C-alpha positions, 0 to 999 in steps of 0.5 A: 463186181460193180456196186449194183451186182454186190447189192443184189448178191448181198440181198440174195445171200441175206434171203437165202432159203426165204420166200421172195419176190424177185423183180428183173430189170425188164419189169418181170417178176418171179416169186420163189425160194432162193436155194443157191447163189454164186458169183454169177447166178441165183437159184430158185425153187418156184411153186410148180403152178407158177412155173407152169403159168410162166412158160417154164418147162415142167420137164427138162434136162436137169430133172434128176429127182429119183422117184419123181417123174420116173418112167423106165428109169430115173427121170424118163417117160411117164411116172410109174413110181419110185425110179420107174419101178411100179409100187414105189410111188413118191409124193408129187413134185411141188417145185421147179428149179430156175436159174437167173443171172444176178445181172438180170435182177433189179431187186428182191423182196421178202414175202410171207409164207401164207 
């Protein structure tokens, strides 16, 4: 790892489970909660409204949340309640997962929750 990569990795580790503003090397920004980190990627939970406005697909191959977006099984088709079984509805989804390469991050800033 180079010095910049180490610095970004340390910032992400320090702000794990915090609400942050991430600025990419191309100048774009994303705000969300840091939910995970490894040597190559940082994982975020974005507020769903933000994810929709930034063009991040609302449904995707990594949607495996039982009961949220049920349909005819787990995570397929229209929502019909828990795991696709009518009458067992769950709360609406509020966050969307976003995975970014650490090399794409320029800086990370802590944001207040309110």
